[in-house]
Backbone and ligand atoms as CSV (ligand in chain L), in Angstrom:
chain,resi,resn,atom,element,x,y,z
A,1,MET,N,N,-16.924,7.287,-10.578
A,1,MET,CA,C,-15.568,7.163,-10.056
A,1,MET,C,C,-15.149,7.879,-8.721
A,2,VAL,N,N,-14.028,7.865,-8.218
A,2,VAL,CA,C,-13.524,8.621,-7.111
A,2,VAL,C,C,-13.804,10.165,-7.257
A,3,LYS,N,N,-14.325,10.755,-6.172
A,3,LYS,CA,C,-14.402,12.304,-6.098
A,3,LYS,C,C,-13.337,12.936,-5.407
A,4,SER,N,N,-12.889,12.475,-4.565
A,4,SER,CA,C,-11.965,13.299,-3.764
A,4,SER,C,C,-10.537,13.373,-4.344
A,5,ASN,N,N,-9.875,14.360,-4.080
A,5,ASN,CA,C,-8.382,14.334,-4.528
A,5,ASN,C,C,-7.442,13.811,-3.535
A,6,LYS,N,N,-7.951,13.359,-2.287
A,6,LYS,CA,C,-7.100,13.025,-1.293
A,6,LYS,C,C,-6.298,11.631,-1.644
A,7,ASN,N,N,-5.131,11.544,-1.163
A,7,ASN,CA,C,-4.442,10.342,-1.214
A,7,ASN,C,C,-4.893,9.143,-0.665
A,8,LEU,N,N,-4.404,8.038,-1.035
A,8,LEU,CA,C,-4.950,6.743,-0.385
A,8,LEU,C,C,-3.621,6.293,0.213
A,9,ALA,N,N,-3.522,6.200,1.573
A,9,ALA,CA,C,-2.118,5.902,2.027
A,9,ALA,C,C,-2.392,4.287,2.758
A,10,LEU,N,N,-1.718,3.460,2.282
A,10,LEU,CA,C,-1.663,2.164,2.651
A,10,LEU,C,C,-0.997,1.771,3.942
A,11,ILE,N,N,-1.429,1.264,4.879
A,11,ILE,CA,C,-0.812,0.861,6.206
A,11,ILE,C,C,-0.859,-0.623,6.445
A,12,GLY,N,N,-0.079,-1.096,7.156
A,12,GLY,CA,C,0.031,-2.442,7.491
A,12,GLY,C,C,1.081,-3.102,7.600
A,13,PHE,N,N,1.356,-4.244,8.160
A,13,PHE,CA,C,2.440,-4.878,8.522
A,13,PHE,C,C,3.455,-5.187,7.440
A,14,MET,N,N,4.724,-5.214,7.873
A,14,MET,CA,C,5.709,-5.950,6.703
A,14,MET,C,C,5.203,-7.228,5.856
A,15,GLY,N,N,5.271,-6.969,4.795
A,15,GLY,CA,C,4.972,-8.165,3.883
A,15,GLY,C,C,3.185,-8.128,3.533
A,16,CYS,N,N,2.550,-7.361,4.019
A,16,CYS,CA,C,1.086,-7.303,3.526
A,16,CYS,C,C,0.933,-6.824,2.246
A,17,GLY,N,N,1.961,-6.422,1.319
A,17,GLY,CA,C,1.573,-6.235,0.026
A,17,GLY,C,C,1.365,-4.577,-0.193
A,18,LYS,N,N,1.797,-3.822,0.727
A,18,LYS,CA,C,1.502,-2.304,0.373
A,18,LYS,C,C,2.138,-1.742,-0.815
A,19,SER,N,N,3.352,-2.376,-1.119
A,19,SER,CA,C,4.059,-1.768,-2.322
A,19,SER,C,C,3.318,-2.422,-3.677
A,20,VAL,N,N,3.171,-3.675,-3.857
A,20,VAL,CA,C,2.533,-4.060,-4.951
A,20,VAL,C,C,1.336,-4.060,-5.203
A,21,ILE,N,N,0.415,-4.032,-4.117
A,21,ILE,CA,C,-0.991,-3.658,-4.145
A,21,ILE,C,C,-1.215,-1.963,-4.624
A,22,GLY,N,N,-0.263,-1.407,-3.841
A,22,GLY,CA,C,-0.141,0.161,-3.981
A,22,GLY,C,C,0.028,0.614,-5.599
A,23,ARG,N,N,1.131,0.046,-6.114
A,23,ARG,CA,C,1.488,0.049,-7.345
A,23,ARG,C,C,0.104,-0.132,-8.446
A,24,ALA,N,N,-0.593,-1.333,-8.251
A,24,ALA,CA,C,-1.533,-1.745,-9.152
A,24,ALA,C,C,-2.772,-0.810,-8.809
A,25,LEU,N,N,-2.971,-0.466,-7.645
A,25,LEU,CA,C,-4.005,0.584,-7.289
A,25,LEU,C,C,-3.732,1.900,-7.885
A,26,ALA,N,N,-2.555,2.472,-7.890
A,26,ALA,CA,C,-2.178,3.629,-8.341
A,26,ALA,C,C,-2.418,3.745,-10.011
A,27,ASN,N,N,-2.071,2.580,-10.719
A,27,ASN,CA,C,-2.275,2.349,-12.070
A,27,ASN,C,C,-3.836,2.491,-12.271
A,28,LYS,N,N,-4.566,1.799,-11.736
A,28,LYS,CA,C,-5.857,1.684,-11.923
A,28,LYS,C,C,-6.455,2.957,-11.716
A,29,MET,N,N,-6.223,3.849,-10.802
A,29,MET,CA,C,-6.685,5.095,-10.464
A,29,MET,C,C,-6.057,6.157,-11.320
A,30,ASN,N,N,-5.061,5.751,-11.984
A,30,ASN,CA,C,-4.205,6.965,-12.622
A,30,ASN,C,C,-3.590,8.072,-11.576
A,31,TYR,N,N,-3.242,7.630,-10.355
A,31,TYR,CA,C,-2.549,8.428,-9.459
A,31,TYR,C,C,-1.176,8.103,-9.538
A,32,SER,N,N,-0.595,9.102,-8.824
A,32,SER,CA,C,0.913,8.881,-8.722
A,32,SER,C,C,1.231,7.710,-7.534
A,33,PHE,N,N,2.534,7.181,-7.644
A,33,PHE,CA,C,2.650,5.920,-6.593
A,33,PHE,C,C,3.835,6.719,-5.726
A,34,ILE,N,N,3.752,6.644,-4.511
A,34,ILE,CA,C,4.914,7.092,-3.712
A,34,ILE,C,C,5.281,5.996,-2.740
A,35,ASP,N,N,6.319,5.428,-2.579
A,35,ASP,CA,C,6.813,4.279,-1.816
A,35,ASP,C,C,7.719,4.866,-0.633
A,36,CYS,N,N,7.298,5.206,0.374
A,36,CYS,CA,C,7.983,5.872,1.479
A,36,CYS,C,C,9.291,5.380,1.637
A,37,ASP,N,N,9.487,3.966,1.767
A,37,ASP,CA,C,10.969,3.390,2.073
A,37,ASP,C,C,11.948,3.657,1.150
A,38,ILE,N,N,11.364,3.504,-0.199
A,38,ILE,CA,C,12.287,3.816,-1.397
A,38,ILE,C,C,12.722,5.300,-1.049
A,39,GLU,N,N,11.852,6.174,-1.122
A,39,GLU,CA,C,12.195,7.661,-1.091
A,39,GLU,C,C,12.911,8.082,0.096
A,40,ILE,N,N,12.656,7.362,1.219
A,40,ILE,CA,C,13.580,7.577,2.582
A,40,ILE,C,C,15.095,6.943,2.179
A,41,GLN,N,N,15.147,6.044,1.630
A,41,GLN,CA,C,16.438,5.353,1.145
A,41,GLN,C,C,17.091,6.275,0.117
A,42,LYS,N,N,16.497,6.756,-0.819
A,42,LYS,CA,C,17.011,7.811,-1.713
A,42,LYS,C,C,17.565,8.963,-0.846
A,43,ARG,N,N,16.676,9.634,-0.146
A,43,ARG,CA,C,17.139,10.759,0.573
A,43,ARG,C,C,18.571,10.632,1.376
A,44,ALA,N,N,18.519,9.396,1.990
A,44,ALA,CA,C,19.516,9.069,2.853
A,44,ALA,C,C,20.695,8.552,2.192
A,45,ASN,N,N,20.357,8.218,1.088
A,45,ASN,CA,C,21.551,7.654,0.048
A,45,ASN,C,C,22.072,6.205,0.739
A,46,MET,N,N,21.111,5.774,1.360
A,46,MET,CA,C,21.689,4.490,2.152
A,46,MET,C,C,20.398,3.465,2.281
A,47,THR,N,N,20.831,2.104,2.200
A,47,THR,CA,C,19.657,1.241,2.374
A,47,THR,C,C,19.076,1.175,3.837
A,48,ILE,N,N,17.773,0.691,4.002
A,48,ILE,CA,C,17.217,0.650,5.264
A,48,ILE,C,C,18.109,-0.265,6.165
A,49,PRO,N,N,18.670,-1.431,5.810
A,49,PRO,CA,C,19.337,-2.206,6.844
A,49,PRO,C,C,20.616,-1.362,7.202
A,50,HIS,N,N,21.134,-0.758,6.130
A,50,HIS,CA,C,22.209,0.088,6.622
A,50,HIS,C,C,22.115,1.202,7.458
A,51,ILE,N,N,20.926,1.753,7.467
A,51,ILE,CA,C,20.495,3.051,8.276
A,51,ILE,C,C,20.218,2.453,9.566
A,52,PHE,N,N,19.771,1.460,9.731
A,52,PHE,CA,C,19.382,0.704,11.085
A,52,PHE,C,C,20.869,0.127,11.779
A,53,GLU,N,N,21.715,-0.336,10.952
A,53,GLU,CA,C,22.750,-0.853,11.387
A,53,GLU,C,C,23.920,0.237,11.795
A,54,LYS,N,N,23.961,1.329,11.077
A,54,LYS,CA,C,24.786,2.488,11.477
A,54,LYS,C,C,24.249,3.560,12.328
A,55,TYR,N,N,23.077,3.602,12.271
A,55,TYR,CA,C,22.558,4.944,12.933
A,55,TYR,C,C,21.402,4.355,14.142
A,56,GLY,N,N,20.836,3.137,13.872
A,56,GLY,CA,C,19.768,2.567,14.754
A,56,GLY,C,C,18.462,3.015,14.357
A,57,GLU,N,N,17.282,2.397,14.953
A,57,GLU,CA,C,15.880,2.420,14.528
A,57,GLU,C,C,15.515,4.128,14.953
A,58,ASP,N,N,15.842,4.476,16.101
A,58,ASP,CA,C,15.486,5.852,16.171
A,58,ASP,C,C,15.848,6.826,15.125
A,59,TYR,N,N,16.888,6.785,14.667
A,59,TYR,CA,C,17.328,7.632,13.421
A,59,TYR,C,C,16.452,7.392,12.382
A,60,PHE,N,N,16.025,6.000,11.959
A,60,PHE,CA,C,15.325,5.886,10.885
A,60,PHE,C,C,13.874,6.381,10.964
A,61,ARG,N,N,13.325,6.198,12.333
A,61,ARG,CA,C,12.080,6.925,12.677
A,61,ARG,C,C,12.002,8.464,12.376
A,62,GLU,N,N,13.105,8.965,12.591
A,62,GLU,CA,C,13.257,10.507,12.113
A,62,GLU,C,C,13.279,10.803,10.851
A,63,LEU,N,N,13.857,10.072,10.156
A,63,LEU,CA,C,13.874,10.101,8.559
A,63,LEU,C,C,12.461,9.879,8.195
A,64,GLU,N,N,11.971,8.877,8.726
A,64,GLU,CA,C,10.399,8.484,8.421
A,64,GLU,C,C,9.455,9.604,8.653
A,65,LYS,N,N,9.511,10.124,9.608
A,65,LYS,CA,C,8.777,11.360,10.256
A,65,LYS,C,C,9.013,12.484,9.268
A,66,ASN,N,N,10.221,12.688,8.954
A,66,ASN,CA,C,10.389,14.036,7.951
A,66,ASN,C,C,9.777,13.721,6.778
A,67,PHE,N,N,10.108,12.514,6.299
A,67,PHE,CA,C,9.369,12.290,4.938
A,67,PHE,C,C,8.012,12.384,5.050
A,68,ILE,N,N,7.266,11.658,5.754
A,68,ILE,CA,C,5.765,11.739,5.982
A,68,ILE,C,C,5.323,13.330,6.184
A,69,SER,N,N,6.077,14.285,6.891
A,69,SER,CA,C,5.611,15.389,6.979
A,69,SER,C,C,5.823,16.197,5.561
A,70,SER,N,N,6.855,15.689,4.714
A,70,SER,CA,C,6.962,16.463,3.470
A,70,SER,C,C,5.986,16.193,2.472
A,71,LEU,N,N,4.805,15.324,2.923
A,71,LEU,CA,C,3.997,15.192,1.887
A,71,LEU,C,C,2.509,15.705,2.037
A,72,ALA,N,N,2.769,17.026,2.870
A,72,ALA,CA,C,1.664,17.739,3.269
A,72,ALA,C,C,1.017,18.506,1.975
A,73,ALA,N,N,1.707,18.669,0.943
A,73,ALA,CA,C,0.873,19.247,-0.332
A,73,ALA,C,C,0.696,18.243,-1.145
A,74,THR,N,N,0.904,16.963,-0.940
A,74,THR,CA,C,0.673,16.157,-1.915
A,74,THR,C,C,-0.759,15.439,-2.200
A,75,GLU,N,N,-1.353,15.418,-3.302
A,75,GLU,CA,C,-2.634,14.848,-3.748
A,75,GLU,C,C,-2.643,13.846,-4.640
A,76,GLU,N,N,-3.714,13.228,-4.933
A,76,GLU,CA,C,-4.053,12.172,-5.655
A,76,GLU,C,C,-2.827,11.129,-5.911
A,77,SER,N,N,-2.333,10.735,-4.763
A,77,SER,CA,C,-1.172,9.726,-4.815
A,77,SER,C,C,-1.675,8.544,-3.956
A,78,VAL,N,N,-1.234,7.289,-4.312
A,78,VAL,CA,C,-1.188,6.223,-3.477
A,78,VAL,C,C,0.193,6.262,-2.813
A,79,ILE,N,N,0.008,6.146,-1.536
A,79,ILE,CA,C,1.233,6.221,-0.442
A,79,ILE,C,C,1.573,4.931,0.084
A,80,SER,N,N,2.516,4.147,-0.118
A,80,SER,CA,C,2.820,2.857,0.430
A,80,SER,C,C,3.698,3.277,1.699
A,81,THR,N,N,3.237,3.211,2.844
A,81,THR,CA,C,3.854,3.493,3.960
A,81,THR,C,C,5.002,2.300,4.432
A,82,GLY,N,N,5.756,2.640,5.415
A,82,GLY,CA,C,6.483,1.646,6.302
A,82,GLY,C,C,5.674,0.899,7.233
A,83,GLY,N,N,5.844,-0.168,7.715
A,83,GLY,CA,C,5.118,-0.923,8.621
A,83,GLY,C,C,5.011,-0.274,9.703
A,84,GLY,N,N,5.980,0.485,10.233
A,84,GLY,CA,C,6.121,1.021,11.537
A,84,GLY,C,C,5.505,2.468,11.872
A,85,VAL,N,N,4.851,2.965,10.532
A,85,VAL,CA,C,4.725,4.588,10.308
A,85,VAL,C,C,3.641,4.771,11.475
A,86,ILE,N,N,2.745,3.855,11.970
A,86,ILE,CA,C,1.693,3.985,12.870
A,86,ILE,C,C,2.206,4.107,14.280
A,87,LYS,N,N,3.480,3.885,14.480
A,87,LYS,CA,C,4.234,3.979,15.850
A,87,LYS,C,C,4.203,5.364,16.405
A,88,SER,N,N,3.991,6.415,15.268
A,88,SER,CA,C,4.092,7.848,15.627
A,88,SER,C,C,2.742,8.519,15.423
A,89,ASN,N,N,2.367,9.280,16.532
A,89,ASN,CA,C,1.224,10.155,16.280
A,89,ASN,C,C,1.375,11.130,15.339
A,90,ALA,N,N,2.473,11.772,15.388
A,90,ALA,CA,C,2.508,12.692,14.289
A,90,ALA,C,C,2.639,12.300,12.849
A,91,ASN,N,N,3.004,10.932,12.545
A,91,ASN,CA,C,2.619,10.493,11.323
A,91,ASN,C,C,1.421,10.318,10.999
A,92,ILE,N,N,0.616,9.722,11.922
A,92,ILE,CA,C,-0.739,9.570,11.891
A,92,ILE,C,C,-1.458,10.893,11.478
A,93,ASP,N,N,-1.199,11.960,12.282
A,93,ASP,CA,C,-1.890,13.304,12.100
A,93,ASP,C,C,-1.639,13.956,10.845
A,94,ASN,N,N,-0.246,13.611,10.376
A,94,ASN,CA,C,-0.018,14.264,8.989
A,94,ASN,C,C,-0.683,13.481,8.102
A,95,LEU,N,N,-0.683,12.336,8.112
A,95,LEU,CA,C,-1.278,11.420,7.025
A,95,LEU,C,C,-2.643,11.869,6.781
A,96,LYS,N,N,-3.353,11.803,8.179
A,96,LYS,CA,C,-4.669,12.075,7.934
A,96,LYS,C,C,-5.272,13.437,7.518
A,97,LYS,N,N,-4.258,14.171,7.465
A,97,LYS,CA,C,-4.589,15.718,6.629
A,97,LYS,C,C,-5.011,15.814,5.342
A,98,ASN,N,N,-4.517,14.671,4.519
A,98,ASN,CA,C,-4.737,14.634,3.162
A,98,ASN,C,C,-4.897,13.129,2.382
A,99,SER,N,N,-4.902,12.250,3.498
A,99,SER,CA,C,-4.985,10.769,2.817
A,99,SER,C,C,-6.184,10.280,3.647
A,100,ILE,N,N,-6.736,8.943,2.977
A,100,ILE,CA,C,-7.486,8.100,3.378
A,100,ILE,C,C,-6.687,6.956,3.770
A,101,LEU,N,N,-6.719,6.416,4.917
A,101,LEU,CA,C,-5.806,5.346,5.417
A,101,LEU,C,C,-6.344,4.124,5.357
A,102,ILE,N,N,-5.870,3.346,4.645
A,102,ILE,CA,C,-6.198,1.883,4.141
A,102,ILE,C,C,-5.452,0.790,4.732
A,103,TYR,N,N,-6.008,-0.035,5.753
A,103,TYR,CA,C,-5.201,-1.068,6.373
A,103,TYR,C,C,-5.264,-2.206,5.653
A,104,LEU,N,N,-4.323,-2.696,5.200
A,104,LEU,CA,C,-4.101,-4.072,4.380
A,104,LEU,C,C,-3.792,-5.102,5.534
A,105,LYS,N,N,-4.872,-5.682,5.962
A,105,LYS,CA,C,-4.835,-6.662,7.252
A,105,LYS,C,C,-4.507,-8.120,6.649
A,106,ALA,N,N,-3.428,-8.736,7.220
A,106,ALA,CA,C,-3.114,-10.189,6.835
A,106,ALA,C,C,-2.667,-10.817,8.164
A,107,GLY,N,N,-2.852,-12.158,8.233
A,107,GLY,CA,C,-2.458,-12.993,9.412
A,107,GLY,C,C,-1.010,-13.208,9.364
A,108,PRO,N,N,-0.462,-13.759,10.507
A,108,PRO,CA,C,1.012,-13.877,10.664
A,108,PRO,C,C,1.573,-14.835,9.529
A,109,GLN,N,N,0.721,-16.005,9.172
A,109,GLN,CA,C,1.112,-16.988,8.425
A,109,GLN,C,C,1.458,-16.454,7.087
A,110,LYS,N,N,0.454,-15.516,6.556
A,110,LYS,CA,C,0.613,-14.836,5.210
A,110,LYS,C,C,1.887,-13.968,5.235
A,111,LEU,N,N,2.031,-13.332,6.420
A,111,LEU,CA,C,3.080,-12.045,6.388
A,111,LEU,C,C,4.390,-12.913,6.339
A,112,TYR,N,N,4.320,-14.011,7.141
A,112,TYR,CA,C,5.626,-14.845,7.076
A,112,TYR,C,C,6.062,-15.446,5.771
A,113,LYS,N,N,5.005,-15.951,4.987
A,113,LYS,CA,C,5.192,-16.502,3.719
A,113,LYS,C,C,5.711,-15.311,2.818
A,114,ASN,N,N,5.122,-14.337,2.934
A,114,ASN,CA,C,5.488,-13.015,2.080
A,114,ASN,C,C,6.928,-12.430,2.188
A,115,THR,N,N,7.468,-12.654,3.499
A,115,THR,CA,C,8.710,-12.223,3.783
A,115,THR,C,C,9.879,-13.096,3.860
A,116,ILE,N,N,9.555,-14.355,3.482
A,116,ILE,CA,C,10.399,-15.429,3.856
A,116,ILE,C,C,11.800,-15.366,3.077
A,117,HIS,N,N,11.728,-14.728,1.884
A,117,HIS,CA,C,13.106,-14.644,1.163
A,117,HIS,C,C,13.604,-13.139,1.373
A,118,ASP,N,N,13.131,-12.509,2.155
A,118,ASP,CA,C,13.722,-11.188,2.164
A,118,ASP,C,C,14.743,-10.897,3.278
A,119,ASP,N,N,15.693,-10.094,3.015
A,119,ASP,CA,C,16.861,-9.802,3.891
A,119,ASP,C,C,17.099,-8.166,3.944
A,120,ASN,N,N,15.816,-7.508,3.646
A,120,ASN,CA,C,15.931,-6.093,3.802
A,120,ASN,C,C,15.109,-5.387,4.822
A,121,ARG,N,N,14.730,-6.339,5.691
A,121,ARG,CA,C,13.898,-5.847,6.895
A,121,ARG,C,C,14.588,-5.987,8.264
A,122,PRO,N,N,15.263,-5.217,8.646
A,122,PRO,CA,C,16.069,-5.397,9.875
A,122,PRO,C,C,15.117,-5.808,11.101
A,123,LEU,N,N,14.131,-5.457,11.229
A,123,LEU,CA,C,13.155,-5.824,12.242
A,123,LEU,C,C,12.976,-7.495,12.203
A,124,LEU,N,N,12.892,-7.917,11.017
A,124,LEU,CA,C,12.656,-9.460,10.848
A,124,LEU,C,C,14.020,-10.099,10.735
A,125,ASP,N,N,15.098,-9.549,11.052
A,125,ASP,CA,C,16.182,-10.117,11.009
A,125,ASP,C,C,16.461,-11.056,12.337
A,126,THR,N,N,15.981,-12.212,12.303
A,126,THR,CA,C,15.963,-12.919,13.775
A,126,THR,C,C,15.887,-14.574,13.353
A,127,PRO,N,N,16.362,-15.406,14.080
A,127,PRO,CA,C,16.153,-16.769,13.707
A,127,PRO,C,C,14.736,-17.219,13.816
A,128,ASP,N,N,13.957,-16.596,14.819
A,128,ASP,CA,C,12.417,-16.952,14.866
A,128,ASP,C,C,11.703,-15.853,14.303
A,129,ARG,N,N,11.722,-15.859,12.926
A,129,ARG,CA,C,10.994,-14.679,12.148
A,129,ARG,C,C,9.440,-14.882,12.393
A,130,LEU,N,N,8.829,-15.999,12.359
A,130,LEU,CA,C,7.397,-16.257,12.750
A,130,LEU,C,C,7.037,-15.618,14.090
A,131,GLY,N,N,7.835,-15.917,14.892
A,131,GLY,CA,C,7.603,-15.401,16.476
A,131,GLY,C,C,7.830,-14.094,16.323
A,132,ARG,N,N,8.705,-13.434,15.837
A,132,ARG,CA,C,8.906,-11.764,15.680
A,132,ARG,C,C,7.772,-11.216,15.093
A,133,ILE,N,N,7.335,-11.923,14.010
A,133,ILE,CA,C,6.028,-11.224,13.271
A,133,ILE,C,C,4.932,-11.443,14.311
A,134,LYS,N,N,4.536,-12.399,14.951
A,134,LYS,CA,C,3.409,-12.602,15.709
A,134,LYS,C,C,3.441,-11.584,17.015
A,135,GLU,N,N,4.709,-11.229,17.508
A,135,GLU,CA,C,5.016,-10.580,18.577
A,135,GLU,C,C,4.669,-8.784,18.145
A,136,LEU,N,N,5.298,-8.654,17.243
A,136,LEU,CA,C,4.908,-7.243,16.650
A,136,LEU,C,C,3.675,-6.980,16.098
A,137,LEU,N,N,2.961,-8.029,15.562
A,137,LEU,CA,C,1.729,-7.809,15.106
A,137,LEU,C,C,0.649,-7.753,16.133
A,138,GLN,N,N,0.826,-8.484,17.199
A,138,GLN,CA,C,0.072,-8.256,18.534
A,138,GLN,C,C,0.203,-6.756,19.063
A,139,GLN,N,N,1.454,-6.006,18.949
A,139,GLN,CA,C,1.614,-4.816,19.384
A,139,GLN,C,C,0.917,-3.754,18.394
A,140,ARG,N,N,1.042,-4.050,17.259
A,140,ARG,CA,C,0.817,-3.094,16.169
A,140,ARG,C,C,-0.884,-3.040,15.738
A,141,GLU,N,N,-1.393,-4.401,15.699
A,141,GLU,CA,C,-2.686,-4.583,15.267
A,141,GLU,C,C,-3.700,-3.358,15.657
A,142,PRO,N,N,-3.523,-3.174,16.990
A,142,PRO,CA,C,-4.605,-2.142,17.485
A,142,PRO,C,C,-4.502,-0.626,16.816
A,143,LEU,N,N,-3.101,-0.541,16.428
A,143,LEU,CA,C,-2.983,0.950,15.873
A,143,LEU,C,C,-3.270,0.924,14.614
A,144,TYR,N,N,-3.018,-0.136,13.766
A,144,TYR,CA,C,-3.456,-0.231,12.394
A,144,TYR,C,C,-5.027,-0.123,12.261
A,145,THR,N,N,-5.621,-0.974,13.273
A,145,THR,CA,C,-7.195,-1.003,13.169
A,145,THR,C,C,-7.739,0.458,13.665
A,146,ARG,N,N,-7.135,1.146,14.845
A,146,ARG,CA,C,-7.789,2.297,15.269
A,146,ARG,C,C,-7.560,3.387,14.421
A,147,ASN,N,N,-6.547,3.379,13.582
A,147,ASN,CA,C,-6.293,4.495,12.756
A,147,ASN,C,C,-6.867,4.386,11.176
A,148,ALA,N,N,-7.243,3.257,10.839
A,148,ALA,CA,C,-7.726,3.044,9.532
A,148,ALA,C,C,-9.121,3.523,9.141
A,149,ASP,N,N,-9.340,4.097,7.890
A,149,ASP,CA,C,-10.470,4.624,7.640
A,149,ASP,C,C,-11.135,3.420,6.894
A,150,ILE,N,N,-10.257,2.507,6.454
A,150,ILE,CA,C,-11.042,1.331,5.582
A,150,ILE,C,C,-10.057,0.073,6.056
A,151,ILE,N,N,-10.720,-1.061,6.438
A,151,ILE,CA,C,-9.777,-2.219,6.532
A,151,ILE,C,C,-10.028,-3.295,5.528
A,152,ILE,N,N,-9.046,-3.841,4.823
A,152,ILE,CA,C,-9.331,-4.828,3.814
A,152,ILE,C,C,-8.461,-5.986,4.156
A,153,ASN,N,N,-9.084,-7.122,4.295
A,153,ASN,CA,C,-8.376,-8.536,4.682
A,153,ASN,C,C,-7.979,-9.066,3.424
A,154,ILE,N,N,-6.443,-8.987,3.344
A,154,ILE,CA,C,-5.898,-9.518,2.087
A,154,ILE,C,C,-5.484,-11.048,2.017
A,155,ASN,N,N,-5.865,-11.604,3.063
A,155,ASN,CA,C,-5.363,-13.084,3.061
A,155,ASN,C,C,-5.547,-13.857,1.960
A,156,ALA,N,N,-6.746,-13.660,1.472
A,156,ALA,CA,C,-7.331,-14.621,0.323
A,156,ALA,C,C,-7.224,-13.984,-0.950
A,157,LEU,N,N,-6.628,-12.661,-1.037
A,157,LEU,CA,C,-6.743,-11.752,-2.224
A,157,LEU,C,C,-5.546,-11.912,-3.026
A,158,GLU,N,N,-5.776,-11.869,-4.590
A,158,GLU,CA,C,-4.418,-11.664,-5.230
A,158,GLU,C,C,-4.303,-9.974,-5.266
A,159,ILE,N,N,-3.244,-9.541,-5.888
A,159,ILE,CA,C,-2.849,-8.385,-5.844
A,159,ILE,C,C,-4.039,-7.461,-6.554
A,160,ASN,N,N,-4.359,-7.804,-7.725
A,160,ASN,CA,C,-5.376,-7.118,-8.416
A,160,ASN,C,C,-6.798,-7.106,-7.771
A,161,GLU,N,N,-6.904,-8.053,-7.190
A,161,GLU,CA,C,-8.316,-8.297,-6.541
A,161,GLU,C,C,-8.298,-7.379,-5.286
A,162,ALA,N,N,-7.117,-7.351,-4.849
A,162,ALA,CA,C,-7.245,-6.348,-3.440
A,162,ALA,C,C,-7.403,-4.873,-3.937
A,163,ALA,N,N,-6.677,-4.509,-5.172
A,163,ALA,CA,C,-6.757,-3.150,-5.583
A,163,ALA,C,C,-8.079,-2.968,-6.141
A,164,ASP,N,N,-8.872,-3.743,-6.797
A,164,ASP,CA,C,-10.290,-3.743,-7.144
A,164,ASP,C,C,-11.194,-3.423,-5.991
A,165,GLU,N,N,-10.874,-4.132,-4.799
A,165,GLU,CA,C,-11.737,-4.197,-3.697
A,165,GLU,C,C,-11.475,-2.915,-3.156
A,166,ILE,N,N,-10.484,-2.231,-2.836
A,166,ILE,CA,C,-10.164,-0.856,-2.486
A,166,ILE,C,C,-11.104,0.173,-3.251
A,167,ILE,N,N,-10.817,-0.170,-4.556
A,167,ILE,CA,C,-11.723,0.990,-5.390
A,167,ILE,C,C,-13.007,0.885,-5.230
A,168,LYS,N,N,-13.799,-0.323,-4.975
A,168,LYS,CA,C,-15.030,-0.510,-5.087
A,168,LYS,C,C,-15.590,0.030,-3.619
A,169,ILE,N,N,-14.848,-0.223,-2.339
A,169,ILE,CA,C,-15.142,0.433,-1.153
A,169,ILE,C,C,-14.998,1.989,-1.233
A,170,ILE,N,N,-14.278,2.486,-1.935
A,170,ILE,CA,C,-13.957,3.935,-1.979
A,170,ILE,C,C,-15.176,4.415,-2.708
A,171,GLU,N,N,-15.469,3.930,-3.861
A,171,GLU,CA,C,-16.653,4.502,-4.649
A,171,GLU,C,C,-17.878,4.277,-3.931
A,172,SER,N,N,-18.066,3.096,-3.117
A,172,SER,CA,C,-19.448,2.939,-2.607
A,172,SER,C,C,-19.692,4.102,-1.561
A,173,ARG,N,N,-18.587,4.317,-0.949
A,173,ARG,CA,C,-18.679,5.282,0.148
A,173,ARG,C,C,-18.399,6.747,-0.399
A,174,GLY,N,N,-18.405,6.952,-1.625
A,174,GLY,CA,C,-18.213,8.306,-2.258
A,174,GLY,C,C,-17.025,9.140,-1.777
A,175,ILE,N,N,-16.235,8.334,-1.735
A,175,ILE,CA,C,-14.883,9.078,-1.199
A,175,ILE,C,C,-14.248,9.909,-2.306
L,1,S3P,C1,C,9.295,-1.429,9.158
L,1,S3P,C2,C,8.723,-1.779,7.932
L,1,S3P,C3,C,9.724,-1.519,6.774
L,1,S3P,C4,C,10.676,-0.265,6.855
L,1,S3P,C5,C,11.506,-0.552,8.060
L,1,S3P,C6,C,10.645,-0.719,9.438
L,1,S3P,C7,C,8.505,-1.659,10.380
L,1,S3P,O1,O,8.645,-1.209,5.707
L,1,S3P,O2,O,9.964,0.974,6.891
L,1,S3P,O3,O,12.297,-1.816,7.892
L,1,S3P,O4,O,8.857,-0.883,11.376
L,1,S3P,O5,O,7.448,-2.414,10.508
L,1,S3P,P1,P,7.569,-2.279,4.869
L,1,S3P,O6,O,6.529,-2.403,5.842
L,1,S3P,O7,O,7.398,-1.631,3.783
L,1,S3P,O8,O,8.503,-3.562,4.990
């Protein structure tokens, strides 16, 4: 079984499945589950679209940074981060202190399919959603890849398969 008490922090683009795979993974590992977006919304008492609309993205990033830094004493948790968490070096540094970073990698078509019915992601609130996904993914892909301890390609995996794959890799590396 897994040896360390480090958190497993899931990183990746909007729609890659961080929340659903994260929940499945936490259940299988008997870890707590923390969804950063949900916690940020609770703290702000506002939805993410509302935060963006009223105060702008920079303000959201401040809330996100504060929340990530508040996880310093957390262990044995699966943390589902927001897709833009890797834009801040401070977030990466804070996460790396007590978490293994796992990039759930998916292609633009899969991300588009997974977000097609969503209206809770302000950055995808545009007529050409696929085009926006491709553009943002191109900017962010190097950041996800560079900062990940583990990369899982989830294009062809179901939720449970992805969670099992993560556990298999962690165990094989003795993490
Ligand atoms: C964002 C991703 C969202 C949320 C916010 C910004 C991003 O989280 O944090 O809308 O910049 O990619 P999910 O990745 O959970 O959708």
